[in-house]
C-alpha positions as CSV (number, residue, x, y, z in Angstrom):
1,M,126.9,182.6,27.3
2,Q,124.0,180.4,26.7
3,K,121.2,181.6,24.6
4,L,117.9,182.1,26.4
5,G,115.0,179.9,25.6
6,R,111.4,181.0,25.6
7,G,111.5,181.7,29.4
8,K,113.8,183.9,31.3
9,Y,116.1,181.1,32.3
10,P,118.9,179.6,30.1
11,R,118.1,176.4,28.2
12,K,119.4,173.2,29.8
13,I,122.1,171.7,27.6
14,P,122.6,167.9,27.8
15,L,125.9,167.1,29.6
16,H,127.7,165.6,26.6
17,F,126.9,168.8,24.6
18,A,128.2,171.0,27.5
19,E,131.4,169.0,27.6
20,T,131.8,169.4,23.9
21,I,131.3,173.1,24.1
22,A,133.8,173.4,27.0
23,D,136.4,171.3,25.0
24,E,135.8,173.5,21.9
25,R,136.4,176.7,24.0
26,E,139.5,175.3,25.5
27,R,140.9,174.3,22.1
28,R,140.3,177.9,20.9
29,G,141.9,179.4,24.0
30,E,138.7,180.8,25.4
31,M,138.1,180.2,29.1
32,S,134.8,180.7,30.8
33,S,135.0,183.1,33.7
34,T,132.5,181.1,35.7
35,S,134.2,177.6,35.5
36,H,137.4,177.0,37.2
37,T,138.9,173.5,37.9
38,T,141.3,172.7,40.6
39,S,142.9,169.6,42.0
40,A,142.8,170.8,45.6
41,P,140.4,169.3,48.1
42,A,137.0,171.0,48.1
43,A,136.7,171.7,51.8
44,I,139.2,171.8,54.6
45,A,136.9,173.7,57.0
46,P,134.8,171.8,59.6
47,A,131.6,170.2,58.3
48,R,129.3,172.4,60.5
49,F,129.8,176.1,61.2
50,T,128.7,177.2,64.6
51,P,128.4,181.0,65.0
52,E,129.4,183.0,68.1
53,F,126.0,184.9,67.9
54,F,123.0,184.4,65.8
55,P,119.9,186.6,65.2
56,I,116.6,185.8,66.9
57,P,114.4,184.1,64.3
58,P,111.9,186.5,62.7
59,K,109.3,183.6,62.6
60,G,109.3,180.0,63.3
61,Q,112.3,178.3,65.0
62,D,116.0,178.9,64.8
63,Q,118.0,176.6,62.6
64,W,120.5,175.4,65.3
65,F,118.3,174.5,68.4
66,G,114.8,174.6,67.1
67,I,113.7,177.2,69.7
68,G,111.1,179.8,68.8
69,R,111.3,183.5,69.2
70,S,108.8,183.7,72.1
71,S,110.7,181.0,73.9
72,Y,113.9,183.0,73.8
73,Y,112.1,186.1,75.2
74,D,110.6,183.9,77.9
75,L,114.0,182.4,78.8
76,E,115.4,185.9,79.1
77,R,112.5,187.1,81.3
78,R,113.1,184.1,83.6
79,G,116.8,185.0,83.8
80,L,118.1,181.8,82.1
81,L,119.5,183.5,79.0
82,T,120.9,186.9,78.1
83,L,120.0,188.5,74.8
84,R,122.2,191.1,73.2
85,R,120.6,194.1,71.6
86,L,122.3,196.1,68.9
87,R,120.9,199.5,67.9
88,K,122.0,202.9,67.0
89,P,121.8,205.6,69.7
90,G,118.3,207.1,69.9
91,N,116.7,204.2,67.9
92,L,114.0,202.0,69.4
93,R,114.4,199.2,67.0
94,G,117.6,197.2,66.3
95,R,118.9,193.6,66.2
96,V,118.6,191.0,68.9
97,L,121.4,188.5,69.0
98,I,121.7,185.2,70.9
99,S,124.9,183.6,72.1
100,Y,125.3,180.1,70.7
101,A,127.5,179.0,73.6
102,E,125.1,180.3,76.2
103,V,122.1,178.5,74.6
104,S,124.2,175.3,74.1
105,A,125.2,175.4,77.8
106,L,121.5,176.0,78.8
107,V,120.3,173.1,76.8
108,N,122.9,170.7,78.2
109,R,122.2,171.9,81.8
110,L,118.4,171.5,81.3
111,A,118.9,168.1,79.7
112,G,121.0,167.0,82.7
113,E,118.3,168.1,85.1
114,V,115.7,166.1,83.3
115,V,117.8,162.9,83.3
116,S,118.7,163.2,87.0
117,K,115.1,163.6,88.2
């Protein structure tokens, strides 16, 4: 474990010193529980994760489509989108979820209407 400097964060150790410390620990038979090396590829999963549902953004825009919270409520009011609400029985408040596939289909359909006009 690194000694703490004057602040609350560990001191930065130059890379060549860190390698020397790791080599010394390996020579003594000590292994750090935080560093593991493998020769396997880093990621086999797809580069971009698309969720089935995502929560309505608390403020600003969502990270996938850039649509704001009020726009989602407006699309639901106009009947273009269905929002899913999760809450315990008797509660007024809960979570509002949006279907990724439904928003993606809506965006593609609206983009097609704009191009065809």
